[in-house]
N, C-alpha and C positions, 0 to 999 in steps of 0.2 A: 503493499498500499504506499509506503514511502516514497518509493521511486516515481510515482505518477502524482505526488501531491506537490503543491508549490509550497516554498519556505513561507514561514509564519514570523516574520519579525516580532510582532507584539507578544505573542506566546513564548518566543526564545527570550526575550526580554524578562517575562515573569518566570521562565525556567531558571535563567541566571540568577534572579533575585532569590529564588527559593533555594538554590545551591547556597548562595552566599548567606542567606539568614541562618541555614543549619550548619554550614561548615566554615564561616568566616570568609574563605576565598574558593576560586574555582580550582585549585591546585589540591587542597584537602579533599575537596569534593572528588575530584578525580581519584584519588590515591584512595580513600576509604569507602566511596561508593560506587564509582563506575567501573575501575581498573583494577578490581579486588584480584584478578589472577596474575596481575603485573605483566600483562603481554604487551602494553603500549598501545593496544587496539580495543575498542568497545564495538561489540556488534550491536545491531538493532535490538536484538533479543536482551542483552545485556542492559542496554539502554532503558527499555521498556520497564525491566526488572527493578533497575536503579529508581526511575521516575515512581514505580508503585512503592517502593519504600520511601520514597521522599514525599510520597502523596501528591505526587503532582500528575495532573490528567488534562491538561490543557492542549489539545491538538498535537499529541506526540508525533505522528507523522510530518507534520507542518514544521515542527521544533526540529526534527532530525534533518529535514530536508535543508532547512536554514543554516544548520551547523555543519553538516557534511559537504562541505563548499566545493570539495572535488569529486562528488557523488562516487567515492570508492567502496561505498557499502559498510564501512566503519569510521568511528570517531578517532582522533588522536588529541592528545594534549594541545598541539599547536591549533586544533579547531576550536577547541575549548577556550584555551587561553594562550595566544600566541606570544604576548610578551613574555609571560612566565616560562613558555617552551624555550623561547631564545635564552633566556638567562640561565635556565638549567643547562641547555647545551652548551653554552660558554663554560660553566662551572664544571661540567663534565669534562670537557677538553683541558681545562686548567687541572683538574685533579690528575689525569692521565699524563700530561706533560710532566708536571711536578712532583708526582709521587706514583705514576705508574697505574693509577686507577682509583675510584671513589673509595672504596674500603681502605687502601692504604693511606689515602690523605686523612681519613679519620681514625687510623690507628697511629699516625705520625705524632 
């Protein structure tokens, strides 16, 4: 259904507000609610299940269509919060260059 539905910017704004009300920011919502398997990808099924837990039910296909801007069939953190995604990518690269990885950076 989500592939044939136009994006719904208003419902998307309400979706992000609901995420931020519960988790303070989109990255925490991504980690704790959406990407629980830490695959860095969220399928439509995972999205619907997470929205159910969030008790958000406003035009889910329209929200999905609005967020999945590359129409890949899954969501990434870049699509949820591009600024945070970019910052985390820079941090990851810094950890790899300076310590050999993220875990090593935190162990240092």
